Each structure stands twice: as C-alpha cells, then as structure tokens.
C-alpha positions in Angstrom: -8.1 -23.2 16.9 -11.1 -23.4 14.8 -13.6 -25.5 14.5 -14.6 -25.7 10.6 -17.6 -28.3 10.6 -21.0 -26.6 11.0 -23.4 -29.5 10.0 -24.7 -32.5 12.0 -22.3 -35.4 11.6 -24.9 -37.7 13.7 -28.5 -37.0 14.2 -28.1 -33.5 15.6 -25.1 -33.8 17.0 -22.1 -32.7 15.3 -19.4 -35.4 16.6 -17.1 -35.4 13.7 -14.4 -32.2 14.0 -12.0 -30.3 11.6 -9.7 -28.5 13.7 -6.8 -26.2 13.0 -4.8 -23.2 13.7 -4.6 -22.1 10.0 -8.0 -21.7 8.6 -6.7 -21.1 5.0 -5.8 -24.7 4.6 -8.7 -26.5 4.5 -11.5 -25.8 1.8 -14.8 -27.0 0.8 -15.9 -28.6 4.0 -19.1 -30.9 3.7 -21.0 -33.8 5.4 -22.1 -36.4 3.3 -24.0 -39.5 3.5 -23.2 -42.4 5.8 -20.6 -44.7 4.2 -21.5 -48.5 4.9 -22.5 -49.9 8.2 -21.2 -46.4 10.4 -23.6 -44.6 11.6 -21.9 -41.3 10.8 -21.7 -38.7 8.0 -19.1 -38.7 6.3 -16.8 -35.1 6.2 -14.8 -34.3 3.3 -12.6 -31.4 2.9 -9.4 -30.2 0.5 -6.4 -29.7 1.8 -5.0 -26.4 -0.4 -1.6 -26.9 -0.8 1.1 -26.1 -3.7 3.7 -28.0 -5.0 7.0 -26.1 -4.6 8.1 -24.4 -7.9 11.8 -23.5 -7.6 12.1 -19.7 -8.8 16.0 -19.4 -8.3 17.8 -16.8 -5.7 17.1 -13.6 -5.2 20.3 -11.2 -5.4 21.2 -9.0 -3.0 24.3 -7.3 -2.3 27.3 -8.2 -0.3 27.9 -4.6 1.4 30.6 -6.8 3.8 32.6 -6.6 0.5 31.9 -3.4 -1.4 34.6 -1.0 -2.2 32.9 2.2 -1.6 36.4 3.7 -1.2 36.6 3.3 -4.9 33.0 4.4 -5.7 33.4 7.8 -3.9 36.8 8.1 -5.3 34.9 8.1 -9.4 32.0 10.3 -8.1 34.3 12.7 -6.8 35.6 13.5 -10.2 32.3 14.0 -11.8 31.6 17.5 -13.1 27.6 17.0 -12.2 26.8 20.3 -13.3 28.4 19.9 -16.8 26.7 16.7 -16.9 23.2 17.7 -16.1 23.8 21.4 -18.2 20.8 21.9 -20.6 18.6 18.7 -19.5 15.7 18.8 -17.6 14.1 16.8 -14.4 13.7 13.1 -16.0 17.0 13.3 -17.6 18.6 14.3 -14.6 17.1 12.0 -12.8 18.1 9.0 -15.2 21.6 10.2 -15.6 22.0 10.2 -11.9 20.4 6.5 -11.3 22.5 5.2 -14.3 25.4 6.6 -13.2 24.7 5.2 -10.0 23.9 2.2 -10.4 27.0 1.3 -12.9 29.7 1.8 -10.3 27.3 0.2 -7.7 27.0 -3.0 -9.5 31.0 -2.7 -10.6 32.6 -2.2 -7.3 29.5 -4.2 -5.0 29.1 -7.8 -5.0 26.0 -9.6 -5.5 25.5 -12.4 -4.2 22.1 -15.3 -3.6 19.8 -14.6 -0.8 19.2 -17.6 1.0 16.4 -17.8 3.7 17.6 -19.0 7.3 17.7 -22.0 7.9 15.0 -22.8 11.1 16.5 -26.1 11.4 19.7 -25.2 12.2 19.4 -22.5 14.9 22.5 -20.7 16.2 22.7 -23.2 19.5 23.5 -26.4 17.4 26.6 -27.2 18.4 28.3 -30.4 17.2 28.1 -32.0 20.5 24.3 -32.0 19.9 24.2 -32.8 16.7 26.4 -36.3 18.3 23.8 -36.3 20.9 20.8 -36.1 18.1 22.6 -39.2 16.1 22.9 -40.7 19.1 19.5 -40.8 20.2 18.1 -41.7 16.5 20.3 -45.0 16.6 19.0 -46.0 20.0 15.9 -45.7 18.6 16.2 -47.8 15.4 17.4 -50.5 18.2 14.6 -50.3 20.3 12.3 -51.1 17.3 14.7 -53.2 16.1 14.3 -55.9 18.6 11.8 -54.3 21.7 13.9 -55.5 24.4 13.9 -54.3 27.7 18.1 -53.0 27.3 17.2 -51.1 23.9 14.7 -49.4 25.3 16.6 -48.3 28.8 19.2 -47.3 26.0 16.8 -45.2 24.1 16.1 -43.8 27.8 18.9 -42.3 28.2 19.8 -41.7 25.0 17.0 -39.2 24.9 17.7 -37.4 28.2 21.5 -37.0 27.3 20.2 -35.0 23.8 17.1 -33.5 25.7 19.8 -31.9 28.7 22.6 -31.1 25.8 19.9 -28.9 23.9 19.0 -27.3 27.0 22.7 -26.7 28.1 23.5 -25.5 24.5 20.5 -22.5 24.4 21.5 -21.6 27.9 25.1 -21.0 27.0 23.8 -19.3 23.5 21.7 -17.1 25.3 24.9 -16.6 28.3 27.1 -15.7 25.4 24.4 -13.5 23.4 24.1 -11.8 26.9 28.1 -10.9 27.6 28.3 -9.8 24.1 25.0 -7.9 24.6 27.4 -4.0 25.1 29.8 -5.0 22.3 27.9 -6.6 19.6 24.5 -5.3 20.1 23.1 -5.5 17.1 23.2 -9.9 17.4 21.8 -8.9 21.1 18.9 -7.2 19.1 18.4 -9.9 16.6 17.9 -12.6 18.9 15.4 -10.4 21.0 13.1 -10.1 17.2 13.3 -13.7 17.0 11.2 -14.2 20.6 8.7 -11.3 19.0 5.7 -13.2 17.0 6.0 -12.7 13.4 3.4 -11.6 11.2 2.8 -14.2 8.9 2.8 -13.4 5.1 -0.6 -13.8 3.3 -2.0 -16.6 2.9 -4.4 -18.1 0.5 -7.5 -15.9 -0.5 -10.9 -15.7 -1.7 -12.4 -14.3 -4.6 -15.2 -12.9 -5.1 -16.9 -16.2 -6.6 -15.3 -18.1 -4.0 -12.6 -19.3 -5.5 -9.3 -19.9 -3.9 -6.0 -18.2 -4.6 -2.7 -20.3 -3.1 -0.2 -18.8 -5.9 1.3 -15.6 -5.1 0.8 -14.1 -8.7 -2.9 -14.9 -8.3 -3.0 -13.1 -4.8 -0.7 -10.5 -5.8 -3.7 -9.9 -8.9 -6.7 -9.9 -6.6 -5.1 -7.5 -4.1 -4.1 -5.1 -6.7 -7.7 -5.3 -7.9 -9.2 -4.6 -4.3 -6.6 -2.2 -3.6 -7.6 -0.3 -7.3 -11.3 -0.4 -6.6 -11.8 1.5 -3.5 -10.1 4.4 -5.5 -12.8 7.4 -6.4 -13.3 9.0 -9.5 -13.0 12.9 -8.4 -16.9 15.1 -9.5 -16.6 18.4 -10.6 -15.5 21.4 -8.4 -18.8 23.4 -7.9 -18.0 27.6 -7.1 -18.9 27.2 -3.6 -15.5 24.9 -3.5 -13.0 28.0 -4.4 -11.1 29.7 -1.9 -9.5 33.5 -2.0 -5.5 31.8 -1.6 -4.0 33.5 1.9 -0.8 33.0 -0.4 1.3 33.1 3.2 5.5 32.5 2.6 7.0 29.4 3.2 11.1 30.3 4.0 12.7 30.2 1.0 15.7 28.7 2.7 14.3 25.2 3.1 16.3 23.3 0.2 19.6 23.2 0.6 23.0 21.0 0.1 23.4 21.0 3.5 19.9 19.9 4.6 20.1 17.1 1.9 23.4 15.8 3.5 21.7 16.1 6.5 18.7 13.8 5.2 21.3 11.1 3.1 23.2 11.0 6.3 20.1 9.6 8.6 18.5 7.3 6.0 17.6 4.0 8.1 19.5 1.5 5.6 17.3 -1.3 7.3 14.2 -0.1 5.3 13.5 -1.5 1.7 14.5 0.1 -1.7 11.8 1.0 -3.8 11.0 0.3 -7.2 14.0 2.0 -8.5 16.0 -0.7 -6.9 18.3 2.0 -5.0 19.5 0.6 -1.7 19.3 3.1 1.1 22.6 1.9 2.1 24.4 3.1 -0.8 22.7 6.5 -0.2 24.0 6.5 3.4 27.3 5.3 2.6 28.2 7.9 -0.5 26.3 10.7 1.0 29.0 13.5 0.7 29.3 12.5 -2.9 26.2 12.5 -4.1 24.4 15.3 -1.8 25.3 17.6 -4.8 23.9 16.0 -7.8 20.6 15.0 -5.6 20.8 18.5 -4.4 20.3 19.9 -8.3 17.6 17.4 -9.2 15.7 18.5 -6.1 16.1 21.9 -6.7 15.0 21.6 -10.2 12.1 19.3 -9.8 10.8 21.6 -6.9 11.0 24.7 -9.2 9.7 22.9 -12.5 7.5 21.2 -10.9 8.5 18.0 -12.6 8.7 14.5 -10.7 10.4 12.1 -12.0 8.8 8.6 -13.1 10.5 6.8 -10.8 9.1 9.4 -7.9 5.6 7.9 -8.6 6.5 4.9 -8.9 5.2 2.3 -5.5 5.7 -1.2 -4.7 2.6 -2.4 -2.2 3.1 -4.6 0.3 0.0 -6.0 2.0 -0.8 -5.1 5.7 -3.1 -7.8 7.5 -5.5 -5.9 9.9 -8.0 -8.1 11.4 -10.5 -10.5 10.5 -10.4 -13.3 8.1 -7.1 -13.3 6.4 -8.5 -15.2 3.0 -10.4 -12.2 2.9 -9.2 -9.3 0.4 -10.7 -6.2 2.2 -9.0 -7.1 5.5 -5.5 -5.8 4.4 -3.8 -2.6 4.0 -2.0 -1.5 1.1 1.4 0.1 2.7 3.6 1.7 -0.1 7.1 1.4 -0.4 8.5 4.1 -2.9 11.7 5.5 -4.2 14.4 6.0 -1.2 15.7 9.4 -2.8 12.2 10.7 -3.9 11.5 9.9 0.0 14.6 12.0 0.8 13.1 15.0 -0.9 9.7 14.5 0.6 10.8 14.5 4.2 13.0 18.4 3.6 9.3 19.4 1.9 7.6 17.8 5.0 9.9 19.7 7.7 8.9 23.1 5.6 5.3 22.3 5.8 5.4 21.1 9.4 7.5 24.8 9.9 4.8 26.8 8.0 2.0 24.8 9.9 3.3 26.0 13.5 4.4 29.7 12.1 0.9 30.6 11.2 -1.3 27.9 13.2 -2.9 26.2 10.4 -4.0 22.9 11.3 -6.7 23.4 14.6 -5.8 22.5 17.7 -8.1 19.6 18.2 -6.1 17.6 15.3 -3.9 15.3 17.5 -2.5 13.2 14.9 0.9 13.6 13.0 1.8 16.6 14.9 4.8 17.7 17.2 4.0 17.7 20.3 0.5 15.5 20.0 -0.1 11.8 20.3 -3.2 9.4 21.1 -2.5 10.5 24.4 -3.1 14.1 24.7 -6.4 13.1 22.3 -7.9 10.9 24.8 -6.9 13.1 27.7 -8.1 16.4 27.0 -11.5 14.6 25.3 -12.7 12.7 28.2 -11.4 15.0 31.0 -14.0 17.1 29.7 -16.1 14.3 29.4 -15.9 12.9 32.8 -15.9 16.1 34.2 -19.6 16.5 33.2 -20.6 12.7 34.6 -18.9 13.8 37.7 -21.9 17.2 37.6 -24.5 14.5 37.2 -25.0 15.9 33.5 -25.4 13.7 30.8 -22.9 13.3 27.7 -23.4 12.1 24.3 -20.2 10.9 22.7 -20.9 10.1 18.9 -17.8 7.7 17.5 -16.9 8.1 14.1 -15.2 6.1 10.8 -14.3 7.2 7.4 -13.8 4.3 4.8 -10.8 3.8 3.2 -9.9 8.1 4.3 -6.2 7.9 3.0 -7.2 5.9 0.0 -10.3 7.9 -1.6 -8.7 11.8 -0.7 -9.5 13.6 -4.0 -6.6 14.7 -5.9 -8.4 18.3 -6.8 -10.1 19.2 -3.9 -7.0 18.3 -1.8 -5.1 20.9 -4.4 -8.1 23.9 -3.2 -7.4 23.1 0.2 -3.5 23.3 0.3 -3.8 26.9 -2.0 -6.9 27.8 0.6 -4.6 26.9 3.4 -1.6 29.2 2.4 0.8 27.0 0.7 2.7 28.5 -2.3 2.3 27.9 -6.1 5.5 26.1 -6.4 4.7 23.7 -3.4 1.4 23.4 -4.7 2.8 22.4 -8.2 5.0 19.7 -6.9 2.3 18.1 -4.7 0.2 18.7 -7.9 1.9 16.1 -10.1 3.9 14.0 -7.5 -0.5 12.9 -6.8 -0.7 13.3 -11.3 0.6 9.9 -13.2 0.6 7.9 -10.0 0.9 3.8 -10.8 1.2 1.2 -8.2 1.8 -3.0 -7.8 1.5 -5.0 -5.2 4.1 -7.4 -4.3 4.1 -10.4 -2.2 7.1 -13.1 -1.9 8.9 -11.2 -4.5 6.3 -12.0 -7.1 4.3 -8.5 -8.4 1.0 -7.7 -10.1 0.9 -5.7 -13.0 1.3 -1.9 -12.4 -2.0 -0.1 -11.4 -2.8 3.9 -12.2 -3.7 5.3 -8.9 -6.6 7.9 -9.4 -7.0 9.5 -5.6 -6.2 9.4 -2.5 -2.5 10.3 -0.4 0.1 7.0 -0.5 0.3 4.9 2.7 4.2 4.4 3.8 5.1 8.1 1.8 6.6 10.9 4.0 4.1 13.6 2.9 1.4 11.7 3.1 0.2 12.1 6.6 0.7 15.7 6.4 -1.4 16.4 3.5 -4.3 14.5 4.7 -4.2 16.6 7.8 -4.6 19.3 6.0 -6.9 18.0 3.6 -9.6 17.7 6.6 -8.4 20.2 8.4 -12.1 21.9 7.9 -14.0 19.1 9.5 -15.1 21.2 12.8 -16.1 24.4 11.0 -19.5 25.0 12.3 -19.7 22.7 14.8 -20.9 23.6 18.0 -19.8 20.3 19.8 -16.7 19.2 20.9 -14.6 17.9 17.7 -11.3 15.6 18.6 -9.3 14.0 15.8 -6.2 11.9 15.4 -5.9 11.5 11.8 -9.3 9.8 10.4 -10.2 8.8 13.8 -12.9 11.5 14.8 -15.5 11.6 18.0 -18.2 14.2 19.1 -18.9 15.1 22.5 -21.6 17.2 23.9 -23.4 17.7 27.1 -27.0 16.4 26.8 -29.5 18.5 29.4 -32.3 19.2 27.4 -33.7 18.2 23.9 -32.1 21.2 22.0 -28.6 19.5 23.1 -29.7 17.0 21.5 -30.9 18.7 18.1 -27.6 20.2 18.5 -25.4 17.0 18.0 -27.8 16.2 15.5 -27.5 19.0 13.3 -23.5 18.7 13.8 -24.2 14.9 12.8 -26.0 16.7 9.5 -23.1 19.3 9.0 -20.6 16.6 8.8 -22.7 14.3 6.6 -22.9 17.4 4.2 -19.4 18.0 4.4 -18.2 14.2 3.5 -20.6 14.4 0.2 -19.0 18.0 -0.9 -15.5 17.0 -0.7 -16.2 13.1 -1.8 -15.2 11.1 1.5 -17.4 8.3 2.7 -18.2 7.2 6.3 -17.9 3.5 7.5 -21.7 3.9 8.8 -21.5 -0.1 10.2 -18.6 1.6 12.5 -20.0 4.8 13.4 -21.8 4.8 17.1 -22.8 6.4 20.2 -22.3 6.1 23.6 -24.5 7.3 26.3 -22.7 8.5 29.2 -24.5 9.1 32.7 -27.0 8.0 35.2 -29.8 10.2 33.6 -29.2 10.0 30.1 -32.1 10.0 27.6 -30.7 7.5 25.0 -31.6 10.2 22.1 -31.6 8.6 18.3 -28.7 10.2 15.9 -28.9 9.4 12.5 -25.5 10.2 10.1 -26.9 10.7 6.5 -30.0 9.1 6.6 -28.9 6.2 8.6 -29.5 5.5 12.4 -26.4 5.1 14.9 -26.0 1.7 16.6 -25.6 2.4 20.3 -22.6 1.1 22.2 -22.0 0.5 25.7 -17.8 0.0 24.6 -15.5 1.3 22.1 -11.5 1.1 21.7 -10.9 4.4 20.9 -7.6 4.6 19.9 -6.2 1.5 21.5 -8.0 2.1 24.7 -11.0 0.1 25.8 -13.7 3.4 26.8 -17.2 1.3 28.0 -20.2 3.9 28.9 -19.0 4.0 33.0 -15.7 5.4 32.4 -14.4 2.8 34.0 -10.7 1.3 33.2 -11.7 -1.8 34.8 -11.9 -4.1 31.4 -8.9 -1.7 29.7 -6.4 -2.8 32.7 -7.6 -6.3 32.8 -7.3 -6.9 29.0 -3.7 -5.0 29.1 -2.7 -7.5 32.0 -3.8 -10.3 29.8 -1.7 -9.3 26.8 1.3 -8.8 28.7 0.8 -11.9 30.9 0.6 -14.0 27.7 4.0 -12.4 26.0 5.3 -13.2 29.5 4.7 -16.8 29.5 6.2 -16.6 25.7 9.7 -15.5 27.2 9.2 -18.0 30.2 8.7 -20.8 27.5 11.1 -20.1 24.7 14.4 -18.1 26.8 16.2 -20.6 28.4 18.9 -18.1 30.2 17.3 -16.0 33.8 20.6 -13.3 32.7 19.1 -9.7 33.5 20.6 -9.0 30.7 18.7 -10.7 28.6 15.2 -10.9 30.4 14.9 -7.4 31.2 15.2 -6.0 27.3 12.8 -8.9 26.9 10.6 -7.4 28.8 11.5 -3.5 28.4 10.8 -4.3 24.6 7.8 -6.9 24.8 6.0 -6.9 27.7 5.7 -3.3 29.4 4.6 -1.8 25.8 1.3 -3.3 26.4 1.3 -2.4 30.7 2.4 1.6 29.3 0.8 2.8 26.4 -1.2 6.0 27.4 -1.7 4.3 30.9 -1.4 8.3 32.1 -4.9 8.3 30.3 -6.3 5.0 32.3 -4.4 4.7 35.2 -6.1 1.9 37.3 -7.5 3.4 41.0 -9.0 0.0 42.6 -7.0 -1.8 44.4 -7.6 -5.1 42.1 -6.9 -3.8 39.0 -3.3 -2.3 40.3 -2.7 -5.7 42.0 -3.6 -7.5 38.2 -0.7 -5.5 36.3 1.4 -5.8 39.7 1.4 -9.3 39.0 2.7 -9.3 35.9 5.9 -7.3 36.5 6.3 -9.6 40.1 6.3 -12.8 37.5 8.9 -11.3 35.5 11.0 -10.5 38.2 10.7 -14.1 39.8 12.1 -14.9 36.1 15.4 -13.3 36.4 18.1 -15.4 38.6 19.1 -13.6 42.1 16.0 -11.0 42.2 13.0 -11.1 44.2 9.7 -10.7 43.0 
C-alpha cells in the first residue's frame, strides 16, 4: 500500500491520507485551504479512469475444429520447386505465406476471443448459485423488516452459502487432483491460476507530466522511449579493422531433415509474430511445409536476402522494477516471425557448434553458453575472493552495468567482430541483412503503435540475438589483468589489494574498459557501477570510471543473489526464506484442498525455486539460517493431509 499525501493537512501534521495499492489510479493530489469551519485542509485528487469502448472481439483460430487432414492433402500436391522457379527469396516467402494463409483460413474456423469470466469460476455449481440467491433473498428480507427472526434467517443462509462455496472449491480441487495424471493440462492451468499475474501496462506519464490512460497513447509513448535509446553509429576507424580468421562453419547445418526437426519442436504456446502465422499451424503441418521452408531458408542464406516479414517485430513491454508509470522502467521484448525464428534456430546451432569447436568465446563469459550458468559464474568468481579473504588479504570488486546493452549494439561494429571471430561471409552477410531495415511497433492489449526503424541493437526475444551479443563483447577483457567474470552484459572485476600498485593496476583496468566502451559505442550506467571492499585490512581505495568516482557498496545483488562485504550469506538466506514463506502463505489461503497431488506440485513450482536458486553457492552454514529455511519446508508438509511437519 502507498500513502500519496505528502503535505501537512492540519498545522504541521499530515492527518488526512490517500492510501492505495495502485498509485496509477490517482493524479494531481493537492492540499488546499480549509473548508468552512473545519480545521483540516482540503485534499483534492483525480481518479484516473476511462470509459470502456467496445472494440469488438478479436478473432482466433479454433484448432479443435481444424481440418488439418484436408490442409495436408492440398499441400502435398503442390510442386513447390515449380512454384518457386525464377523467384527471389522475398517472392518465395510471400508465395508460401499466401498459400498457407489461403488453406488455413479455409479449413480452420475463426472464433471470437473471449476473456475468461472471473465471476464464474470452475467451482461455481448449481448448488452454490442456489445458496447465493437464498442468501441474497434473506438479506433483502432482513433489510426490509429488521426483525430478529429475519436476522437469524440471514445468518443461517450466509453460513450455508459459505459452506457450499468451501465444499465446492474442495470438490473441484479433488477432481483436478484425481485427473492430474490423465489431464495434466487442466491441472497446470489450475496451478498457473494460483501464480501472481503480471499486470498489463497501467497509466504512463509523459515528459510533460501528462498522465496517459488510453492504450494507443501508452503504445506510442513506449514506442518513442524504446526508439530513443537507439544510437547513431559513428564512422569506423582504421584501428577497428581486423584480419579475418576465415574459419569454417560446417556446411551440413542446413538440411531438410533439420528443418523438419525444428518445426516438429516449435512451441505452440508462443505468440505468432506480425505476419500472423500461428506456431500450431507450423507444427501440425511440419512434414508438408518442411520442403518449401527448406528451399526458402537455403535461398535466403546463399543470397543474403532476408524476407521483410522476418525483420518486423511486435514489441511487448515488460515491467522491470521501480515506478510503473515511468516508461523507462519497461523492457522491450520482440515477437518476430515464427518461421524466421526457425531459421534463426538453425543458424544459432551452427554458430554454437563453431564457437565450441574453435573456443571462440572466452571462459569468463557464462551467459547463453552450454554448461555455464549464473551458478558457475558466482562460484568461480567468489571462490577466488573467498580464498584471498581467508588468507587475510583484501580484495576489491567492481560491479559494472551497461546502459541498454542489447539495444545499443552498433551494427557495423558488430559485423566487424563477427568477421574477426571467423564467421564465414555467407553467415555475416545474412546477419547484416537481418539487422538492416528492421522495424518495430509496440502492442498493448491489441492496440499497435506506428512502425519505427530499429537502427541499433540486437532484438531481445530473437533467437540469435544473445549469441551475437556474446560475440560482440567477447574482446572486453583483452588487456585486463584483474579477474573478470561476465554473464551477458553483467560484468565484475576482482583484484587482490596488497599494495598501492594493485590499486593502480585495477584503476588501469577500469580505464581500459572505459576506452573499450568509448571505442565500441557502449555506455556504462555509472549510477549502478559500484565498488565493494572485502577484507578487514582493506584500504578503501577510490576508483573512477570515465572520470566519475564509483560509489561504494556494502551489499549488492549479483545475478539475483545478495552479496555483502563480509561474504556472509545470512541476508540471502533470510530473503529467500521470506519470499518462499509469502508464496506458501498465498497457497495456504488460496487452495482449499490438502491433497498431496495438489500441494506438492504447487510447492515444487512456486516455493522451492526461491529456496534452491543457486543454493550450491549460498548454502547456509549457521544453524539459524538452516532453521529459517527448514521452517518453510515444515510449514509446507503441515499443509498436506496425513504428512507430519
């Protein structure tokens, strides 16, 4: 809950409050003069609401009534090679897309997309409805005559209604538990309904302070913000050019069988991209469409032509943290063409095999790499820090944060580094055209912003974006003497400090990183770059980055784990236990059944991840920390009927 009145309302005291759980609902809160004989000042405010405009129901495919057999029959008789003869990649893709759209619209009916009616949950039976009506009738009778008899009748009806609801919920959960093995989809839909839902984008504030509530306005302001972080690339200088290694990527990475395998493993629950081709359609028709898609993929790779549809993205804003009405607190995630992502997946596998064969990516990069993770990053880095502290030696650790790292990667500089790392010319040419002339638009509740050019960055939500980013920052640690550890763009430096020369060496490493960022047009978020001093004998040296003194910190959240200057895991243990306890309390309140087939999966999917994320790194040692974590598990076992806590 938040209290929004900040000015005194009676003399020097703030006694008149506006308390809300949604700050977006209120605006223009003012404390004005007293009214009449009151000794309190007036508090005025505006409640942000909008008139509901019926937009009509969106149409979606009704796959339950889809005639995929008929679609397969008509697709099987098409001679794709003859149809594609003499056409370029763009034309081939459009022919394929229009053909698929023609038959899907003909044999897969459309239905109106309705939101689930939350007022009519699954447990709402006829008996419950009857008891609710009886309760309402008894209440009206009591309000009419105010007699003792009618009050008792209402109390009895109210009790009967509550009991009916409780038993209806219990029976519904028992039925779900009984069908958990035969109908897992229904079971997990129920589990997901108990998880906290991410809210839609609420009201947003423009730079002028105007509060925007309409979806169109919100989409436009977010689109403007996401576009504002793009950078204009500077000319490439001579010292940036490299001698290409010309290493070889295996030539058999693109085959019809591999296309079929990718199509057969498409996640049908993902959203379609701007072209509207549903992933369910691609997977159901994988055998019939693998040949035309293989021909399109092959021609696209060899010619370097990337279809326009593959370079469009619908951007979904995802809230990070902070104030929800600030556009800068949202992250753009791109939804792109599913067919395009199938090709990206094949290309990514090829690049990953190439990286593994030639050890292209340094051992200190743990993000988006096989057999590496947040856990390996934390353990390998802090093991060295811990060993030095145990020996009585001071250690300084610098935590670095890039500003909008994925969105500001300059394209020409990225391509230089791809060639430097040995990727073949066909791959580099395809990626160059994949990045060129990209456009995106923001979508909120089915409302779209205008299209905006994407002039820098690798799309968040793309398949090959993460591996391209890794290749771009792969040379970050060249010339660095300190211990470097990287997870995607999260970077930290560690250095044993035994004398003034060690401080100078660490500062020199920071200067090298500052020069690297300047050269490759990446920016550090200096407000989030911190230094932590470990060890009793630490001299608490001052460090600068790009001329700005770095702030000192006694506690940092590193890849989701709380690190303090004593390397104590007490705060992390208490935080994990508190988060898990809150979720467990929600389960206890929200779930009536005490059947292990219901409680155990909820515990494993919602509670245990808070207790076990990277636990090999921060495992408790002190008895009080162990007890705090075990308390959560004991509370969970007590929820299950027949289990002992």
